[in-house]
C-alpha positions as a printed NumPy array, in Angstrom:
array([[167.515,  49.82 ,  49.931],
       [166.469,  48.963,  53.475],
       [166.925,  45.42 ,  54.749],
       [163.959,  43.356,  55.912],
       [165.091,  43.821,  59.539],
       [165.143,  47.608,  59.152],
       [161.682,  47.629,  57.536],
       [160.365,  45.518,  60.405],
       [162.044,  47.887,  62.863],
       [160.328,  50.913,  61.312],
       [157.023,  49.01 ,  61.5  ],
       [157.608,  48.378,  65.222],
       [158.39 ,  52.074,  65.753],
       [155.171,  53.06 ,  63.94 ],
       [153.169,  50.647,  66.099],
       [154.781,  52.079,  69.235],
       [153.961,  55.657,  68.191],
       [150.361,  54.807,  67.288],
       [149.765,  52.816,  70.473],
       [151.365,  55.34 ,  72.816],
       [149.668,  58.298,  71.133],
       [146.21 ,  56.681,  71.324],
       [146.539,  55.564,  74.936],
       [148.021,  58.854,  76.15 ],
       [145.327,  60.924,  74.391],
       [142.622,  58.728,  75.905],
       [144.279,  58.974,  79.324],
       [144.334,  62.784,  79.071],
       [140.645,  62.834,  78.06 ],
       [139.643,  60.809,  81.12 ],
       [141.842,  62.85 ,  83.464],
       [140.321,  66.034,  82.023],
       [136.851,  64.612,  82.695],
       [137.782,  63.947,  86.327],
       [139.281,  67.395,  86.863],
       [137.074,  69.763,  84.865],
       [133.855,  67.93 ,  83.914],
       [132.723,  66.178,  87.069],
       [129.168,  65.845,  85.755],
       [130.448,  63.423,  83.075],
       [132.504,  61.387,  85.532],
       [131.45 ,  57.755,  86.017],
       [132.93 ,  54.884,  88.08 ],
       [133.655,  52.922,  84.897],
       [136.079,  55.674,  83.82 ],
       [138.518,  54.481,  86.508],
       [138.628,  51.087,  84.775],
       [139.336,  52.758,  81.443],
       [142.199,  54.745,  82.999],
       [143.692,  51.581,  84.474],
       [143.386,  49.82 ,  81.115],
       [145.157,  52.641,  79.259],
       [148.049,  52.63 ,  81.748],
       [148.38 ,  48.845,  81.415],
       [148.374,  49.21 ,  77.624],
       [151.176,  51.786,  77.738],
       [153.362,  49.526,  79.884],
       [152.647,  46.531,  77.639],
       [153.653,  48.447,  74.51 ],
       [156.82 ,  49.88 ,  76.063],
       [158.138,  46.638,  77.557],
       [157.222,  44.456,  74.586],
       [157.86 ,  46.484,  71.451],
       [160.9  ,  48.575,  72.407],
       [163.08 ,  45.489,  73.111],
       [161.844,  44.026,  69.806],
       [162.886,  47.162,  67.913],
       [166.562,  47.029,  68.891],
       [167.454,  43.707,  67.165],
       [166.032,  45.088,  63.912],
       [168.862,  47.659,  63.869],
       [171.645,  45.258,  64.811],
       [171.528,  45.515,  68.623],
       [170.768,  41.867,  69.365],
       [172.477,  41.5  ,  72.736],
       [171.692,  44.85 ,  74.344],
       [169.992,  43.335,  77.446],
       [171.871,  41.571,  80.212],
       [170.265,  39.045,  82.572],
       [168.808,  41.725,  84.885],
       [167.407,  43.765,  82.013],
       [165.958,  40.665,  80.417],
       [164.269,  39.505,  83.625],
       [162.862,  42.987,  84.32 ],
       [161.587,  43.589,  80.796],
       [159.946,  40.197,  80.385],
       [158.505,  40.184,  83.916],
       [156.819,  43.598,  83.547],
       [155.508,  42.702,  80.083],
       [154.009,  39.422,  81.293],
       [152.426,  41.068,  84.346],
       [150.871,  43.875,  82.3  ],
       [149.617,  41.41 ,  79.699],
       [147.936,  39.468,  82.509],
       [146.495,  42.706,  83.87 ],
       [145.094,  43.438,  80.424],
       [142.974,  40.268,  80.37 ],
       [141.841,  40.831,  83.98 ],
       [140.891,  44.478,  83.396],
       [139.087,  43.784,  80.121],
       [137.065,  40.995,  81.743],
       [136.264,  43.209,  84.736],
       [135.197,  46.013,  82.37 ],
       [132.851,  43.658,  80.54 ],
       [131.283,  42.341,  83.757],
       [130.999,  45.883,  85.137],
       [129.075,  47.08 ,  82.085],
       [126.852,  43.984,  82.067],
       [125.789,  44.727,  85.647],
       [125.407,  48.464,  84.924],
       [122.867,  47.956,  82.115],
       [121.048,  45.276,  84.068],
       [117.297,  45.95 ,  84.519],
       [116.224,  47.035,  87.984],
       [113.96 ,  43.991,  88.341],
       [116.787,  41.535,  87.594],
       [118.29 ,  39.204,  90.209],
       [121.675,  40.903,  89.627],
       [120.337,  44.411,  90.251],
       [121.532,  44.426,  93.88 ],
       [125.139,  44.409,  92.633],
       [124.793,  47.815,  90.967],
       [125.018,  49.716,  94.252],
       [128.217,  47.85 ,  95.192],
       [130.069,  48.25 ,  91.894],
       [131.976,  51.431,  92.723],
       [133.265,  49.922,  95.973],
       [134.683,  46.875,  94.162],
       [136.907,  48.72 ,  91.675],
       [140.039,  49.425,  93.716],
       [140.033,  46.099,  95.644],
       [139.684,  44.341,  92.274],
       [142.693,  46.236,  90.887],
       [144.742,  45.242,  93.942],
       [143.729,  41.601,  93.492],
       [144.654,  41.669,  89.783],
       [148.096,  43.134,  90.509],
       [148.88 ,  40.703,  93.325],
       [147.812,  37.576,  91.431],
       [149.745,  38.508,  88.281],
       [152.86 ,  39.53 ,  90.197],
       [152.814,  36.15 ,  91.92 ],
       [152.078,  34.057,  88.826],
       [155.093,  35.382,  86.909],
       [157.566,  35.47 ,  89.81 ],
       [159.283,  32.41 ,  88.312],
       [160.598,  34.614,  85.469],
       [163.063,  36.238,  87.877],
       [164.566,  32.814,  88.596],
       [164.439,  31.104,  85.229],
       [164.914,  33.693,  82.466],
       [168.322,  34.878,  81.249],
       [169.676,  36.79 ,  78.287],
       [170.362,  34.914,  75.065],
       [174.032,  34.432,  74.283],
       [173.524,  33.335,  70.687],
       [170.895,  33.78 ,  68.036],
       [170.53 ,  30.179,  66.866],
       [168.763,  28.23 ,  69.58 ],
       [167.019,  24.906,  69.222],
       [165.05 ,  22.702,  71.564],
       [161.978,  22.835,  73.779],
       [161.616,  25.98 ,  75.87 ],
       [160.59 ,  29.612,  75.988],
       [162.539,  32.032,  73.785],
       [162.218,  35.609,  72.62 ],
       [164.52 ,  37.763,  70.518],
       [166.554,  38.683,  73.58 ],
       [165.697,  36.15 ,  76.326],
       [165.503,  32.428,  76.92 ],
       [164.405,  30.282,  79.836],
       [166.303,  27.707,  81.818],
       [164.726,  24.333,  82.316],
       [162.401,  24.333,  85.312],
       [161.803,  21.361,  87.55 ],
       [158.679,  19.525,  86.477],
       [156.519,  20.42 ,  89.492],
       [157.44 ,  24.118,  89.235],
       [156.714,  24.12 ,  85.531],
       [153.318,  22.459,  85.992],
       [152.394,  24.819,  88.852],
       [153.14 ,  27.861,  86.686],
       [151.221,  26.517,  83.679],
       [148.228,  25.509,  85.813],
       [148.057,  28.935,  87.482],
       [148.278,  30.763,  84.151],
       [145.72 ,  28.516,  82.439],
       [143.279,  28.783,  85.349],
       [143.586,  32.566,  85.378],
       [143.043,  32.825,  81.624],
       [140.108,  30.417,  81.638],
       [138.408,  32.212,  84.531],
       [138.648,  35.676,  83.007],
       [137.929,  34.621,  79.429],
       [134.806,  32.763,  80.624],
       [133.73 ,  35.863,  82.594],
       [134.36 ,  37.985,  79.524],
       [132.369,  35.728,  77.208],
       [129.516,  35.255,  79.699],
       [129.097,  38.982,  80.276],
       [129.318,  39.67 ,  76.526],
       [126.604,  37.121,  75.722],
       [124.517,  38.556,  78.552],
       [124.877,  42.102,  77.198],
       [123.99 ,  40.98 ,  73.668],
       [120.856,  39.316,  75.059],
       [119.886,  42.47 ,  76.948],
       [120.444,  44.627,  73.866],
       [118.3  ,  42.294,  71.762],
       [115.475,  42.429,  74.312],
       [115.8  ,  46.211,  74.506],
       [115.537,  46.508,  70.728],
       [112.388,  44.396,  70.688],
       [110.915,  46.517,  73.485],
       [111.73 ,  49.817,  71.756],
       [110.008,  48.675,  68.578],
       [106.741,  48.637,  70.511],
       [107.307,  51.971,  72.228],
       [106.663,  55.208,  70.377],
       [108.24 ,  57.513,  72.979],
       [111.356,  59.062,  71.472],
       [112.569,  60.402,  74.818],
       [112.901,  56.898,  76.295],
       [114.988,  55.814,  73.345],
       [117.239,  58.856,  73.675],
       [117.732,  58.282,  77.395],
       [118.989,  54.744,  76.874],
       [121.223,  55.498,  73.886],
       [124.425,  56.504,  75.798],
       [124.51 ,  53.234,  77.742],
       [123.752,  51.266,  74.59 ],
       [126.587,  52.993,  72.732],
       [128.97 ,  52.255,  75.613],
       [127.869,  48.613,  75.6  ],
       [128.482,  48.342,  71.846],
       [131.981,  49.779,  72.373],
       [132.822,  47.317,  75.14 ],
       [131.507,  44.39 ,  73.097],
       [133.748,  45.472,  70.21 ],
       [136.653,  45.786,  72.634],
       [136.057,  42.295,  74.022],
       [135.814,  40.881,  70.504],
       [139.176,  42.44 ,  69.575],
       [140.77 ,  41.113,  72.729],
       [139.514,  37.54 ,  72.262],
       [140.635,  37.494,  68.615],
       [144.186,  38.718,  69.298],
       [144.434,  36.689,  72.517],
       [143.583,  33.415,  70.769],
       [145.859,  34.204,  67.816],
       [148.747,  35.119,  70.115],
       [148.349,  31.964,  72.214],
       [148.286,  29.806,  69.095],
       [151.543,  31.373,  67.898],
       [153.125,  31.101,  71.36 ],
       [152.381,  27.374,  71.664],
       [153.559,  26.808,  68.116],
       [156.886,  28.479,  68.887],
       [157.173,  26.667,  72.224],
       [157.195,  23.239,  70.563],
       [159.052,  24.297,  67.413],
       [162.356,  22.361,  67.291],
       [164.29 ,  25.221,  65.657],
       [163.441,  28.724,  66.826],
       [162.81 ,  31.305,  64.096],
       [163.418,  34.982,  64.938],
       [160.928,  36.074,  62.265],
       [158.134,  34.093,  63.916],
       [159.036,  35.541,  67.316],
       [158.704,  39.07 ,  65.937],
       [155.344,  38.269,  64.376],
       [154.183,  37.06 ,  67.799],
       [155.354,  40.377,  69.27 ],
       [153.318,  42.292,  66.705],
       [150.19 ,  40.224,  67.403],
       [150.524,  40.62 ,  71.184],
       [150.811,  44.401,  70.764],
       [147.831,  44.858,  68.43 ],
       [145.2  ,  44.882,  71.191],
       [146.864,  47.494,  73.469],
       [147.593,  49.626,  70.38 ],
       [144.056,  49.471,  68.917],
       [142.177,  49.505,  72.239],
       [142.281,  53.311,  72.778],
       [140.896,  54.029,  69.317],
       [137.925,  51.743,  70.012],
       [137.257,  53.536,  73.298],
       [138.01 ,  57.03 ,  72.024],
       [135.025,  57.126,  69.677],
       [132.596,  56.672,  72.555],
       [134.509,  59.099,  74.786],
       [134.673,  61.877,  72.181],
       [131.01 ,  61.451,  71.221],
       [130.03 ,  61.709,  74.883],
       [132.06 ,  64.891,  75.343],
       [130.69 ,  66.345,  72.091],
       [127.128,  65.605,  73.193],
       [127.795,  67.274,  76.55 ],
       [129.318,  70.373,  74.914],
       [126.479,  70.665,  72.4  ],
       [123.871,  70.459,  75.166],
       [125.777,  73.107,  77.118],
       [125.919,  75.347,  74.062],
       [122.183,  74.986,  73.437],
       [121.387,  75.735,  77.087],
       [123.653,  78.787,  77.056],
       [122.054,  80.058,  73.837],
       [118.554,  79.624,  75.215],
       [119.453,  81.544,  78.361],
       [121.079,  84.311,  76.301],
       [118.065,  84.796,  74.021],
       [115.58 ,  84.643,  76.892],
       [117.124,  87.709,  78.571]])
């Protein structure tokens, strides 16, 4: 019979395989679109590519270190490995919230009516993508720089007291002003991007509701068909944002619970690792449906056009 640790380890491995497979397949689909199907290429695809790469890094640097203790390797990371692993995971997790919020705002502006007060932003969207990515990387690299100074490998597996702990790492006590500066920066970042995410989501829902009311009074089928790809993409992004907010809130609740727990429980830490990895693992499968349907629609239109040309000769 397998022990509970081994069963949990196999579950982590399955989650890693599912998450990596989904993100890599989606990444290949977008790269293929850029290289061979330029007519399907859109500026928003660059954001999807960035999100898939961030998801891959999050899965690798969070789940792989959590797998090893399940098979008896509890002290396999030294101080340098612990600092590197935790730093990259925290940065990519921060990039995930920034990129998802940016994706939501981008789509909200894209589907904006031409007579709206935000319509002037549509022409500037493509120019904002790469500077936004640079800003996201810089701000997250700076926010978590304290990890390099404060985090070290755990020397024992029974730790008690206030502080940050994972299966393989623990934090030294920071001076109060450093600790407050880090918490304030992280909270401000999260609040800003979550508010942007929620605002753009509510805005898109409002636009979709108005569009549905408008379509009910229009009998032109062609107009409805023209707007359907953008509506499908908006539905996908709203589902993606909903998944992110759910897992983000659940993960933060567990993290704060563990932070103030007098006696640290390894089982609870692993559950937190699973929750924090659910969004990057499920994200590609939410996006893939829209991507595959778009490619299928393009191929079917190409096949019909080719058939018509063949028969007309």
